[in-house]
N, C-alpha and C positions, 0 to 999 in steps of 0.2 A: 665630365667631371670627374674630381677625384673625393677618394674619401678623406677624412680628416678629424682629429682629434683635436678639443682643445681642453686642456685643465687651467681652470681661472681657480687662483688663489684670492678671497677679499676676506674683509679687515670682519674681526668676531664679533666684534660691537655691535653690529648692523640689526635693525630691526626684521623679523622675521617678510614683511613686507617689503619692507627694503631688495633685499636679497632674492625676493619673487620676482621683482621686476626689473633689476637688472638683470635676469637670466630670460625674462623671458624679453627683453631687449634685444637682446641677442639672437633668440630663435626668432623674432620678430625680421632682424638683419637679415640673417641666414634666408629665409622664405623669401622675402624683398626683391633677393639681389639670383631668383629662380633657384636658390639652395633647397637641399630638401633633409630637415633636422632629424634625425633616427633617434637617436633615445638621449635623456640625461640621466645622469647619475650624481643624485648627493652625496659626497661622504661625509659632511658635516665638521663638525669643531677639531681641528683636531694637533697639537703639537708641534713646533715646529723645530726640524734642528740646530738653527741657529734661528736670532731676532729679525726680523723684518720690518723693516717701516716703525722699530719700537716695540713690536707687537711679538710674543713667544708664543703663539696663537692664528690659527686661520681658521677661514668656510671654504672647504676645497669645494669644486662642481667642476663634473669631466662631461662634458659636449661631444658628440660624434653627430656627425654629420658627410655631406655630399655634395661638393657646390663647385664652383669652378674658382680659382687662383684669386680672382679679382673681388671674390665677398669675402675670401679672407682676410687680404688686405684692409679691406676697409673693416671688420669686425677690431681686427689687430689694430688699424686705427685709433676705434672708438674706447678696447678695454682700455688703453694708455691713456686718455682722457680724462678717464671714469674715476673718480675720486676715491670709490670702494674697492677697487680695485687692486690689490696689494702687487700683485706676479700674475702668469700668462707661461702657459706654451703652448703652440699650435703644432702637431706633427703629422705628416703625410702618411696614412697604413700604405700598405706595398698590397701592390694589385697582386702579385702571385702571394703564396702559399709557400712557407719553409718546407724544404722534401725532406724526410728521415731519412738517412743513413743510416744503412745495416755497418757494421765492425767489417766485412768482408766487403764491401763497397769504396771504403777508404782505400787509398793507394797504402804500401806499405813501404816503411823508410827502408832505402838497402842497405844487408850489413857489411861493414867488412870483413874481411875476414883476421882473425886474431891467431898470432902463432904463441901458443904459452907460453914458452920460454925464451921468448927474445925479450933482450933489454932493451931500452930507451938510451938513445944515441944523446946523451947530453954533450952540448959543445964544453971544452976545459977551458977554457974563456970566460962560461957562464958564470 
């Protein structure tokens, strides 16, 4: 099983009960396909950078879970046909943590010798 994050953008004019039902349906789908739902964050209604389906605002929900890829495919298929969902994106989280590097660990660039009194050779037909 892999760790995933799905960010869902829902229509802002939906009643609270329908928002909860949409999120609960996604949770049940993940758990029904042997996935483990970790957490859900409601980001609330926010302004959009550009209009989506003639809406300038949207309700954001972030879901984190562990599942097999088949569960993600089914979740995305369900989100595509849901009328209340405007957009969504799913990202698989990396298994490895990014390593912090020190400046001394980075390879240094080779420096070229520079002669201070050297003149540049420019071709005459330039």
